[in-house]
Structures are given as C-alpha cells and as structure tokens.
C-alpha positions as CSV (number, residue, x, y, z in Angstrom):
1,M,42.6,64.1,70.9
2,K,42.3,61.1,68.5
3,K,38.5,61.5,68.6
4,Y,38.7,65.1,67.5
5,W,41.3,64.4,64.8
6,H,38.9,61.7,63.4
7,I,36.1,64.3,63.3
8,F,38.3,66.8,61.5
9,L,39.3,64.2,58.9
10,M,35.7,63.4,58.3
11,A,34.7,67.0,57.9
12,F,37.7,67.6,55.5
13,A,36.6,64.6,53.4
14,C,33.1,66.0,53.1
15,L,34.5,69.3,51.9
16,L,36.5,67.6,49.2
17,A,33.5,65.5,48.1
18,A,31.1,68.5,48.0
19,P,29.9,69.3,44.5
20,A,31.8,72.1,42.7
21,W,28.5,74.0,42.0
22,S,27.2,74.0,45.5
23,A,28.0,77.7,46.0
24,D,26.6,78.5,42.6
25,D,23.2,76.8,42.7
26,D,21.6,79.7,40.8
27,Y,22.8,77.8,37.7
28,R,20.0,76.5,35.6
29,M,20.6,73.4,33.6
30,G,20.0,73.4,29.9
31,T,19.9,71.2,26.8
32,G,23.2,69.5,26.2
33,D,24.4,69.6,29.8
34,V,25.9,66.3,31.0
35,L,24.7,65.2,34.5
36,R,25.9,62.6,37.0
37,I,23.2,61.6,39.5
38,T,23.8,59.3,42.5
39,V,21.5,58.0,45.2
40,Y,23.2,57.3,48.6
41,G,23.4,53.6,49.2
42,Q,22.0,52.7,45.7
43,P,25.0,52.3,43.4
44,D,22.8,50.7,40.7
45,L,21.0,53.9,40.3
46,T,24.1,56.0,39.5
47,T,23.4,57.6,36.1
48,E,25.2,59.8,33.7
49,A,23.0,61.4,31.1
50,R,22.8,64.4,28.7
51,V,19.8,66.7,28.9
52,S,17.9,66.0,25.7
53,E,16.5,68.6,23.3
54,S,13.2,68.2,25.1
55,G,15.0,69.3,28.3
56,S,14.7,65.9,30.0
57,I,16.8,62.8,31.0
58,T,15.7,59.2,31.7
59,F,16.4,58.0,35.2
60,P,16.0,54.4,36.4
61,L,12.7,53.4,38.0
62,I,11.0,56.8,37.4
63,G,11.6,57.3,33.7
64,E,11.7,60.8,32.1
65,V,12.5,63.7,34.3
66,K,12.4,67.3,33.0
67,L,15.5,69.2,34.3
68,A,16.1,72.1,31.8
69,G,15.5,75.4,33.6
70,S,16.0,73.9,37.0
71,T,18.9,74.3,39.4
72,P,20.8,71.3,40.5
73,S,19.2,71.3,43.9
74,Q,15.7,71.5,42.4
75,G,16.7,68.5,40.2
76,E,17.8,66.6,43.2
77,A,14.5,67.3,45.0
78,E,12.4,66.3,42.0
79,I,14.1,63.0,41.6
80,A,14.0,62.3,45.3
81,K,10.3,63.1,45.4
82,R,9.5,60.8,42.6
83,L,11.6,57.9,44.0
84,S,9.8,58.3,47.3
85,K,6.3,58.8,45.9
86,G,6.7,55.7,43.7
87,G,7.5,53.6,46.7
88,F,11.0,52.7,45.4
89,I,13.2,54.2,48.1
90,L,12.2,55.6,51.5
91,E,13.7,59.0,52.1
92,P,16.3,58.9,49.2
93,F,19.3,61.2,49.4
94,V,20.0,62.3,45.8
95,T,23.1,64.2,44.5
96,L,23.2,65.8,41.1
97,N,26.5,67.1,39.6
98,V,26.8,68.9,36.3
99,L,29.8,67.3,34.5
100,Q,29.7,69.3,31.3
101,Y,28.0,72.7,30.7
102,R,26.8,72.8,27.1
103,G,23.3,74.1,27.3
104,Q,23.9,77.7,28.3
105,Q,24.4,80.6,25.9
106,I,24.7,84.3,26.8
107,S,25.2,87.4,24.7
108,V,27.8,90.1,25.6
109,L,27.2,93.2,23.5
110,G,28.6,96.7,23.2
111,R,32.1,97.9,24.1
112,V,33.9,94.6,24.5
113,N,36.6,93.0,22.4
114,R,34.6,90.0,21.2
115,P,30.9,91.0,21.2
116,G,28.3,88.2,20.4
117,K,27.0,85.0,21.8
118,H,29.2,82.8,24.1
119,T,28.7,79.3,25.4
120,L,29.1,78.7,29.1
121,E,31.0,75.5,29.9
122,K,30.9,76.0,33.7
123,V,29.1,78.0,36.3
124,S,29.9,81.6,35.3
125,R,29.5,85.0,36.9
126,V,29.4,88.4,35.3
127,T,33.2,88.7,35.4
128,D,33.5,85.4,33.7
129,A,31.1,86.5,31.0
130,L,33.1,89.7,30.4
131,A,36.3,87.6,30.2
132,L,34.7,85.4,27.6
133,A,34.1,88.5,25.5
134,G,37.7,89.5,25.8
135,G,37.2,92.2,28.4
136,I,35.9,95.8,28.1
137,V,37.6,98.1,25.6
138,P,39.1,101.4,26.9
139,D,36.1,103.5,26.1
140,G,33.7,101.0,27.7
141,A,31.5,102.1,30.7
142,D,32.3,101.2,34.3
143,T,28.7,100.1,34.7
144,V,27.2,97.2,32.6
145,T,23.6,96.3,32.2
146,L,22.3,92.7,32.7
147,V,19.1,91.9,30.8
148,R,17.2,88.8,31.8
149,E,13.9,87.2,31.0
150,R,12.1,85.8,34.0
151,G,8.5,84.7,34.2
152,G,7.7,86.4,30.9
153,K,9.0,89.7,32.1
154,T,12.3,91.5,31.2
155,E,14.5,92.5,34.1
156,Y,17.3,95.1,33.9
157,R,20.1,95.3,36.4
158,D,23.0,97.8,36.4
159,I,26.2,96.3,37.7
160,D,29.1,98.4,38.8
161,V,32.2,96.6,37.3
162,V,34.7,98.6,39.4
163,A,32.9,97.6,42.6
164,L,33.1,93.9,41.7
165,F,36.8,94.0,42.5
166,K,36.4,95.7,45.8
167,Q,35.7,94.2,49.2
168,G,32.0,93.1,49.3
169,G,31.6,93.3,45.5
170,E,31.2,89.6,45.2
171,A,27.5,90.0,46.1
172,S,26.9,91.8,42.8
173,N,29.0,89.3,40.8
174,I,25.9,87.2,40.1
175,V,25.7,83.9,38.2
176,V,24.7,84.4,34.6
177,Q,22.0,82.2,33.1
178,D,21.0,80.9,29.7
179,G,19.7,83.7,27.5
180,D,21.1,86.6,29.6
181,I,22.3,89.6,27.7
182,I,25.1,91.8,29.1
183,N,25.5,95.2,27.4
184,V,28.5,97.4,27.9
185,A,27.7,101.0,26.8
186,R,30.2,103.6,25.9
187,Q,31.6,105.5,28.9
188,P,30.1,109.0,29.3
189,M,32.3,111.7,27.8
190,F,33.0,115.4,28.3
191,Y,34.4,118.0,26.0
192,I,36.9,120.8,26.5
193,Y,38.0,123.5,24.2
194,G,39.5,127.0,24.2
195,E,42.8,127.8,25.8
196,V,43.9,124.3,26.8
197,Q,46.9,122.2,25.6
198,R,44.8,119.3,24.2
199,P,41.2,120.3,23.4
200,G,38.9,117.5,22.5
201,A,36.6,114.7,23.9
202,F,37.6,112.8,27.0
203,R,36.3,109.9,29.1
204,L,34.3,111.2,32.1
205,E,35.6,109.5,35.3
206,R,33.6,109.2,38.5
207,N,33.4,112.3,40.6
208,M,35.5,114.3,38.2
209,S,36.0,117.9,39.1
210,V,36.6,120.8,36.7
211,V,40.3,121.0,37.7
212,Q,40.7,117.3,37.0
213,A,39.1,117.9,33.6
214,L,41.5,120.6,32.9
215,S,44.4,118.3,33.6
216,M,42.9,115.8,31.2
217,G,43.2,118.5,28.6
218,G,46.8,119.1,29.4
219,G,46.2,122.2,31.5
220,V,45.6,125.8,30.6
221,T,47.9,127.4,27.9
222,A,50.0,130.4,28.6
223,R,47.3,132.6,27.1
224,G,44.5,131.0,29.1
225,T,43.1,131.6,32.5
226,Q,41.3,129.5,35.1
227,R,39.0,132.4,35.9
228,G,35.7,132.6,34.2
229,I,35.6,129.0,33.0
230,R,32.2,128.2,31.4
231,I,30.3,125.0,31.1
232,L,27.7,124.4,28.4
233,R,25.2,121.8,29.8
234,R,21.8,120.6,28.7
235,D,19.0,120.9,31.2
236,A,16.2,118.4,31.8
237,S,14.3,119.7,28.8
238,G,17.3,119.4,26.5
239,A,18.0,123.1,26.2
240,M,21.6,124.2,26.3
241,Q,22.5,126.4,29.3
242,E,25.8,128.2,30.0
243,L,27.1,128.1,33.5
244,E,30.0,129.7,35.3
245,A,32.2,126.9,36.7
246,K,34.4,126.8,39.7
247,L,37.5,124.5,39.8
248,A,35.9,122.2,42.5
249,D,32.6,121.8,40.6
250,M,31.6,118.3,39.3
251,V,31.6,117.6,35.6
252,K,28.6,115.9,34.2
253,K,28.0,113.7,31.1
254,D,28.3,115.6,27.8
255,D,29.5,118.8,29.5
256,V,31.4,121.2,27.2
257,I,34.0,123.1,29.1
258,Y,35.3,126.4,27.7
259,V,38.5,128.0,28.9
260,K,38.8,131.6,27.7
261,E,41.8,133.7,27.0
262,S,43.2,135.9,29.7
263,L,42.7,139.6,29.1
264,F,45.9,140.5,30.9
C-alpha cells in the first residue's frame, strides 16, 4: 500500500508542477512576452527573458533564438535541438513557461460593449476575448465570426456562442491568437405589423415560428385574426414575394409579417 501511495504522491506532484499553458499550446508567443526556460539537471541554464522587438531571446550557449510566432512546445523543441546539435547537452529536456503575456493583441468589433483592440495577458479563448470587450450587447448575434491570417491567407470561422456554454461546446472555444479579429454582427431581425398589440422590429430567435413571432408582438388585437396571416419575404434574386403563413411556419431573417383585420 505504501508503494502505491508513493506513486500517487509523485503523480500529484507532477500535476502541480505542470505548466499552466500545457492544455493551451495553440498560444503563439509574441513581442514583449516574458519567458522562463529551464533545462532539467542544468540549473545554470535557467533563463528569464523578454521576447525582443525582433521576436528573439538570448539563451546561454546557443545565443539568439527566434520565438515569436512559435508555440511554447515549439520553442522547447528548438532550444533542445540547438543544445544537442551544438554538442552542449546530450538529449536535453527543456521546459518553457510564459510568465507574462504582453505580445498579443486582438480586435473585437461590432455589437459588443467595448469594441476595439485588446491586449491578452494570458492564454485566452473566444469567451475570454468577448469578456475583455465587455460582452455582447442585447441586439448582438448568437454567432460570431473569427477572422485569422494564416500562411498569407485569411480564414473565416463562424462560432456559435450559445453552443459554447453547452456540453461539448469547449471544442469550439478555441484559443485566440495575435492579430485575430472577432466580429459580432447584429442579430437578424423580423418585422410585424397590422393587428398586433406591439407592431415593430424584433430579434429573430432560433427556430422561431409564426405563432412565437406573434407573441413577441404582444399577440393579435381584438380586431385581428390569426387566419390569413401573410409574410413578405425576399427570394434569392432579391424580389419581394408575398406568402400565406401558417402558425407553425418558421420565420426567416428580415421577414415582414402582416396580421390582417377580421372581417367578422
């Protein structure tokens, strides 16, 4: 029993000593980040350094090492390779920790409380970025767009914010990187007029039916009728078409719902 207890304590100690970023190794280091680098069994090589404007640090024995744009694990591998290749240490085990995050800036634009550029001071995900921007305003969309430059190409990724907070949503809560842009568009709207209590424009919720739209408008007035409801909707060519609507029909973006007066 003592043997297994000893193994458990060793495993627990390893967990405590594990770098905080280990689960977030998508983070790419940048100018101004402060790093702590250690080599197992070589305390004299322990180094704390800030990534310079050129994107590099100076490390004992091997000199300048460019780290900006690399992940921590890539930085470890590069330092280990150069220590080994230079004949300084045989099979070095290198650990790189980011102590201060200063080199990463992202932009959060659109329907947020504090749009603009924000500096990341730790490994951050999409939800962290939205929090830095003060959260999404009430008319903000449930889906945000992440714009990222990679290899000279611009990538666009739509992220379902609602799904981020459901089971399994963590897979979409990706780590944001230097230069990323998150855009929060206005939530799609629909319009309702005629014999309803509160005619006007309303936020279009997911899978909203005509009867739910009517409730958003306060319901039908005493003079109105649920029969013969019409929807004005643009087709693929942009032309306006008039459709007869049933209560169970789904409402689409920019639909105009008309509730007519009862004839009886």
